[in-house]
N, C-alpha and C positions, 0 to 999 in steps of 0.2 A: 589424688588424694588428701586431704589433711588429717583424716587419719593416723598420721606417722605412725612407728614402731618405733616403741621406745628401743634404748640401746644402737638404735642406726647409725649407726656411723658416720653415714654421708651424709645425712640430713639437715642437723642443725645446723653444721659446721660447716656444709654442702662441699663436703670433703671431693678436695681435687682431682676428678677423674677427668681425665682423658679425653674422651667427648664431652658426652652428651649429647657424666657432666663427673700423714700428712710431719740419733742426735751425737790415753799415749798420746797422743798426738808425735805425728811425724811426717817430717818433709820430704815432700813428695820430689823428686827429680825428675824432667821434665824424659829424661829417655825410657823408664817406670813408664809411660803412659804414651808413648807414639810407636816405642820396639812393641807391636801387635803382627800377627798374623797374617797378611791382606794379600788373599789371591784373585790377586783383575786383572792378572795377564788377555793383555785384548778385550777384558767385557764393555768398557769403559765404548771402546770406541764401536761393538757393534749395536747399541745404546744409539748409536746416531742414528746407524740407517736401520734400526728397525722401527723406530721411531717415524714421522709420515713428513713431510715439506709443507704441512696444510701453514700450523703455527710457527716460527721462528723462539728459539729457545730464550735470545735476548730481547724480545716481546713480551713473554707468558710465559716463562718453563710450567708452572701449574699445567696449562694446556699445551704444552710440546710435550711432555714426558706422557701424559693422561689422554692426549686425543682419540687416540684408537677404541682406545677404551669407554670413551664416553657418547663415543659416535652409536657403538655397539649394543652396550645397555639402556633400558628400561627402563622407568620407573616401575616395580610391581603398582597392579591396578590396588589389593591392596597395604597398602603402605604410601607414606610420605615422601619416599627418597630410596635410592638406592648407594650403597656404597662396599666395602669391602667386611667394613665392620658389620653391615646390613646382611651379607654372606653367607658369615661366619657366623651368626648368631640365627640363622635359616638352616645351615648345615646340624648346631648341635641342637636346635628344637624340634627336629628333623627324623634324629641320632638317638631322642629321648621320648622321640615317638612312639618306633617300633618296641623299645621298652614299655612303654608305656599298653602298648595294645599288644604286646607281650602277656603281661600284670591282666589285661581284664580278660587274654584265651581264658590263662587260667585261674583263675577269680575261685572259681569251684574249690580249688585248693586251698584260699588263705584263708588262714586263720583269722578267726573277729580279732579283731582292734589290732592287728599286722599292718605294718608301712604297705601289703602289695592289699591288703584288704581296703584301705583307706586312699591309694592312690585310683584303684579299680572306679570303688562305689563315686570319689566325687565329681570321676570322670563320669563316670553313666549317668549321675544325677545333674548335670548338669547342660550334657545331650537331649533330657526329659523334660521336650519342650514342654507337653502336656502336667505332668509333673509343676514344674516350674508355673506354670500357668496358675495349676490350684493350690499350689502354697501360696500369694500372691506375696504380701512384702512378709508370712515369714512371721519366724518369731524374732524379724527387726520391727513392727508393730504397736508392741508393747513399748518399745522406746521411745514409738514415733506416736503412740497416743497419751503419753507418758509431756510430754513437749506439749501437746499437741490440747490435751486438758488442764495445763496448770493456768491455775485465777487468777496468780499473782506472779509477781518478781519473783518475792521468797518462793515460790513451788516452780515457777520456773529452771532457778538458780539451783533450786535442790534437784530435778530431772535432767537437766543437764550433767551436772556432777555426779549422777549415778550411772548415766552411759557413759563415760570418760567411767569412772571406776570398773565396772562390767569389762567395755570393749575397749578401752584407747582411746573410742573418738574424741574430736574438738571443734567447734565450729566457733562461738566468740570468743572461747579460750585455748588455748593448746598447749597441756599439759606435757612435756616430757623429761624423761633423765637421761640424763646424759652426763659422760664428765668432767668435774672440776674440772673447769678450764687452768685454775689456778693450785689443780692438783688431784692432778692426774691418775692417782692410785683408789678413785671415792669418785660415787655420784654427785650429784646436781638436782635438784628439779628445775628448770627453764617452764619460766613463762614467755610462747608464744601467742603473737598478734591472731586476729580473725581472719577467714578463710578467706583472700578478695578472685577467687574464683579464674580469668584469665589472667588473669597479677593484672599486680600496680605500673607496672612500661605498657601494659594493654592497653587498660581500664584510661589511659591519662595519652594514648598517642590519640590525635585529634582524624590521621589516616585511618582508622578503624573503625569507625563511624558503622559501617554496616555490618561488619565484626558485631559486635557490641549487640547494634540491634537482634540479629539470631541469639545471640545468647537470651539477651530479656524475654525473646521468645523459645528458647529451650526450655529455663526456668518455669513461661508461663506452662508448656507442657506434661513437664514435672511434678506441679503443683498441683493442677487438675489428678495426678495421679493421685494424690492423696487427700482427695475428695470434697476440694473445692468445685465452687464453679468458677465457670470459662470468667465473668466480670472479676469475680476475688483474686482468680488466680492474676488474673490481667495485673490486679492493682498488687497483687501480694507480689510479683514479680520486678513493677519499676520503683517498689520501694526499697526490697533489695539490692534491686543495679544503684539507687539512690545511696544508701549504704553503705555499699564495697565501695563505690566512686568517692565519699565523701573521706572513709578511712586511708582510703592510700593516699591520700592525701598526709595523713602525715608515715607513712610505710616507708621502711628504711626500701629505699634503692637496693638492686642488687647487689651495684658497689663497697653497697657498707658491711653488705647480710653474712660476712668473711671476718671482721674485723673487731678481734676480741672485744680491743679496747671503746670501743663502740655496744657490742650485745652483751659482755658480761657483766651487769648490774646488780649486784647481790642486795637482797631485801629482809629486813626481818618482816615477819606478820604484824607488825602493826605499823613497819613503817607503807609498807606492798596494803593496807588497808584504805591509806592519803590518799593512794591513786584513784580509788575507786570511792562511788554514796556509800555510808557507813549499813555494814550492815550485810555489803554483797559480796566482796568478794570472800571473805569467809564465812560466808554460805556456803556456799561453788567447792573454795578449796577442802570444809568439811564433810561432802556429802561424797569426794569425788577420794574422800580417803587419804588426804593427802596434808591431814593438821599436825601441830608436834616436828615440825620440822623448823632446825635453827633458822634454813637461809632457801630465798627464793628466789633464782636469778628470772629479769625483766628483760627480755633481748628486745622489746623494741617501748621502750619506756615513752614517747610521743603515743601511738599505736594507741599502747596503755591508756592511759589520758585519755583520748578522743572517745575511745570501748563504755571505761565511767561513767561519758558524758549522756552515752545509749542505756547505759544501766537505770531504767526508772520504768514505773506503773505506763505512763506514758507511750513509753517504747515496745510495752507488754507483745502488739500483736506481729510489729516485724521481727523479735529476736526469736517469739517462736516458729512465725513461717521460716524464716530466713533460715534454722537451726533445721525445721523438718525438709528443707531443699535441698539442706550439708549430706542429709543424713542418706535421702534416696538420688541425690547425685551419688557421692561415695560408694555408694552400693550396688548402684543401677546396672551396672553389665553383669551382677549376679542377679537379678533381680524377674521378673514375668520377659516374653519373648518382648512385648510392647514397653514396657521402659529397657531393656537393653537397647532396640534399636533406637529408641529415642535418645539415648547416649550415645551409641552410635556415631551417630546422622553429627550432631554437633561435636563430635569429637574428629571426625572427617572432613566434615564441611572445615577445620578450621585448619584443619593439616592436607586440606587441598585430596585427602585420597576420595579416586573413584569410587569404589563396592568395598564389601563389606568383606570377611575373611566366611571362609566354610563354616559352618553350626560347629564340624570335628573340626580340624582348625584350632579353632576360637576353646572350643573344652581342653585341648589338649592344652594348650597356652595358659589357660586359665588352670589348671589341677598344675602344671609342671612350677607354673611363678609362687600359685600358693604355699604348694612344697619345694621348697625352689630350693635346700641344704638337705634335702632326704633323696631330689635328685641329682644334684649333685655328686653324690656317694655314687653313684652310679653309672654319671659321665666321667667323674675319676678312673674307674676302672678300666673305664674304658679305651680312656682317649689322651691318657699321662704318660710319660715315661721319668725312669730318675736318670738319664744320660739329657734331656732337654731344664734338667732341673741344674743340673748340675756344671751343663755348658752355662745357660743363664747366669747365675752364683758368677760362674768367673767374672761374665762380664760385665755386671752388676762394681764386682770388687774394683777393675780397671774405669770405670764411669765415676766413681767416689774418691777415688788414686788424682782422677785427672777432674775433679775438680778442688781437691785440694789442691794441687797445684797452681788453679787458675784462682782461689782466692787466696794466697802466700803470697800470690803474684800481685794483685789491686792495689793502685796508688792510692787512691782512694780511702784505704781504710788502715784505720790506726790495726797497731799490735793486739791490744787486749780482744778486741772485737777479730780481730783475724783467729785470735788463740778458740775462742767461742766456736767460732762457726766451725772450725776443723773437729772440736769436742764434741757437735750436734753433728757432724757426718761419720765419727766416730761412733756414734751410740748409736744411728741409728739400726733398726730391725729391718731385715726383708723378709717375706711373707711369698713364698713362690708356688701356682698349685692349689692348694686345699690345705684347708685346716688341720693342723692337726689331733684338734678331740672336733665330733661333731653335733653342734645342737642338736635338742630331743625337746623341740619346740610344742611338737599334738601329740606327747606320747597321754597325756589324758583326755586327748577329745576324742569326741566320739561322729564314728562319720556313717551316716543308718543308709542299705540300698532302698532304690526306691521302696522294694516288696513291704519292706518293713516301716515303711510310713518316711520314711526320707527322700529331702528336698536338697534343693541346690544353693537354696537362701542357709537354710537351719545350718545346711553343713559346710558354709563358708565359717559362720557363725559360731556354730563350735572350734571352730581352730583361730578363730580370731581371738575369741578367749578367753580358750590351753593359752594358745601364746603372750596371749597380754597374764595369764597371770603368772606364766615362769620368769617374766620379763620383769611383776612386783618383787619374785621372789629375789632376782638380780640381784640388784640394788640395794638391797640393803647389806649386799657384800663390798669386800673390798671387789675395784674392775678385771674384770677377766682381760689381760692384755690378748688374749691367743685368739680373742674372736674376729670376726670375720666381718667386712660389711658388704660385700661380693659374694655370691656363688660364684665355683671355680666353672662353670660354663659361662659367664659373665664375659665377652667380650671387649675387654674393659680393665683400666689399673689404676690406681688411686694411692698418693699420698692423706692420710692422715694424720693431721700435727699435733693431736693429745695421746697419739701412742707411738712419736715419731719414728714414724713406719713405713714402709712403702709393699705394694700388694699387689701381686700379678698373682690371675686369679688364672686356671688350664688355656684356656679355652683360647686369651690372648698368643698363645707359643704355639702357633700355624704362619705359614706363610698369608698375605706377605708381610705378615711383622715378624716372625725366624721361620727361617730355613733353614734343619741342620746341614742341608746340602752346598746350599749356596756360603761368596762368597762372603769373609768375615766382613768386608768394606758393607756388601748390602744388609745384610744384620747389624751393625753400628746404624743406619738410616732408615731398618725399620723397628725392632726390637729395642734398639739400645737410644734411639731417642725416645720409645714410649719410657723406655730404664730413668734417662738424664732428665726427662721430661716432671715424671714423678720426684726424683729427689732436690728439682731445682725449686718444686711448691715449697720445700721447705725453707728457704731465705724468697720467697715472692713478698710484696707486701704486712702478708696476713700469716703465712707461714712462719717467715720472721722474728714472728714476735712471741717466740712459739721457742722454749729453751731445750737442749742435751735430753730430756728428759719427760719432755713434750708438757710440760706445762707455760701458763701462759707468762712473761717475764721476761723484759725486756732488756737484752742481753747486751746492747748494743750504748757506746760512746752515743753523747748528744752529739758532736762533730760527726759522726760517721753516719748518723739515722738520717740527718739530714743532707747531707752528701747521697744517701740511699732517696731519699726521697725528692730531691732533685735530676736524680736519673728512671724514676721512677716518673715523673712526671714529662719528660719527656717523652716517654714510652707511651704515654696517654697521649700526647697528644699526636705523635708518630700514627697508630694508630685511629683517632677519631676522622684523620686525611683519610682515612682508608675506605673502597668503595665498598660496600657490604650485599649487599642486589640492587641494581633498577634504579641508580642513584642516592639511595638510601645508605648513610655512613656507619662502620660502626664505633659501636662505643667506647672509646678508649679505660673508661672509669670501671664502669663493666666488667667486659675481659681483661683488669690491666696485671691478674697474677696468673691469668692461663699465657698471656701473652709473656710475661717475665717468664714464666717458663718453658716456652716456645724459645724464645732467644734462649735465654741457657743454656738448651741440652742441646742447640745445633751448635752452640761455643763450645761446648764439653766434646760432644762426641765428632769434631771437626779436628779441634788436638788429637783425640787418640789415631786422628787418620792419619795426623802431621802435612805432611810436602808432596805426600804422593801423592797425585795431580788425578791419575788414573780411577781410586783411592773413593778424591773426593769426591768424584762424577758417580763413580758409582753409589756412593752411599746418600746426591743430591735426589738420583735417580728415585732409588727407592724412600728415600722421605717424599718425594710427589706422590710419589703413587701410593703409598698408604691412605694418603685427603686422599686420593679419586671417590668422588662422590655427586649425586643429583640426587634434589630435594622442588619441588612442590614448589610455587611458587608462595604458596600459601603458608605453607611451614616457614618456608629462609624467612618472611618478615616476622614470621612468630618467634624464629631463635631468636634473631639481633633485638625483639625485646625483652626472652625471656632466655636466651640461655647466659651464661658468663663464656661462653669459648668463641671465636674470631670463624666467619666462615669459611670452611674449609682451602677454598683459594686463595683468602689473605693470610691464612698462616702457610702455607706456600711460600709463595711467591711476598707479603710483608718481610717471613723473617728471612731468604733464603739473600734482599734485597739489601739488610741489615749485618750482615754475615760476612767480614774479611774474606774467607777462607772461598767462598763461593767465587771471588775476582781473581782468584788466583788458580783453579779448577778454570775455570771460562772466560781469561783473560783477554779473549774478543770483546764481551760486552762495555761501551763508553756510555760516555754520558748523551744524552739521546734516548739510550732506549729505554723500555718498558721498564726491563728486569736492572736497572740503573740509578746508584743511587751516591750520591755525592759521598767520602768518606766521611765530613761530620754531619752527614743525616745520620750514620751508620748509627741508630740508638741501640744500645747494650749497657749491663749491669754488670756481668761478673764473666 
């Protein structure tokens, strides 16, 4: 959805999600990071007996460890993949669904306006098929009509600005508030480019021609729901596709969208006007309620210039059709059953999903997603313990010490840069489990039950408006560093560069990532890898451009930065040679930051395990285990085009080949084996 939520830390800068999808100097002695309680007697030997004989360890470690589970597991028909992330997500959903159904049963006791009332009635109106059919576009229709009835470019821009002002929706231009990259204590307004549908990489992938034809057909069907005739919708869809393809040429590739040196382009309003035809951008800014700012940050300069060429009266029909399509597409899942199914069919086709989720499951998921932090409070009450938090905090301390030790031992980095790097580690904030203060974005929202005339799309819009209103007030104040970009029930983790913080929601602190009864080395390979991965993002090609306070500030010497880039280029080239799926290679630049984090995390946690080969074997086995996954072919191709992470098998095998400790644990791996890389080919930075 292009209607990105303001202040969602994960979206503009593409925070370093584990999947998918960020500061007193003290020298750490080696024994401080190596003397860990590793209880692995006999376990690494048992693992070899428990794993089958069909795939040899030396040929393919990922398959060797995971062959049994990958043979047993099937991709659910209503999903595009199976993984342990999927299983834990499913468990969280089911746990919260029980809470939801209990709330529905006790609905008569819920006070009007209470969270319980909002949860129950949002869910019930989602299930109310007849009500959704009768509502049509509901309160979304006036916004659609304001675009459809615009008789001039000026009226179109005013209507588009008003839609953003009311619900935070953007199509042709997306404004969003985010921390100022050079002063992370305050917010700045960023202007992002247009919605490119499947995305630049997919639009430009010639092998995806059939998928793009299906996308065009999806747009045609969607536009017919707005009242267009067959031929009009067909032409409009073709024009929108051509428009998106043209914009894609000037859009930043994923490999550049994290780079603050590329995306941080501050403009005054007068300077901004020069990117567009006279009287256009200022008209949009005014109606969007964004006038009077000192600075507007343009994250995609070339695309903005290209957009300017379309802000003409001649392009008005195209712009109107495009925005109407974006509105229906972004809210399609909440609309009539017919529009919903059209949306789901396109989503399923892209991902190779075989069948739809049940109406009940879908309604529950939409309710849980919309009220994410509200359900998060209910989740942690049942699923999170302070003992787990303390154990993770201790592991984080050990990992930070190990990183300091690694940095101080680097032979390619100067002393001043090392001091700055250690200072960044010393200032890093750790967030575990759930936020200290829960957001209350929906207190002013009204969720009406069906018997009082309520319907799903209107209830959704009420919640969206309430949330957008809260965000507009927040940006007037200093940045709240306590906010979270992920709910506690999310099975993931992230590093936020503008907060210099690592964040671990409660839901990822479970097996196979973390098990309080497992050997320490096993947990190092699981949650330890997750922690070290996120810490490493502070020093990837993008995160390393922020200082200990979360500000975009290059703290490197020129010589050290050049040495870093040389090593990063080698990492990119190494991954360019890795097969992602059926002959398709990984994009080494697109996945560079995540690959640096994977390599850095393994270097860190193997340092903690030290020379204990039994501990290392257990660590590597668990590292391979957590990435076990199966994807549909369609989803794999989509991920290679749109994901900044390498595929799971690459994340295991390519990283292990480049990790010296892997050869200590398995000295039998020799040249010619699939898991072997010559010492001079083992890329590393940290």
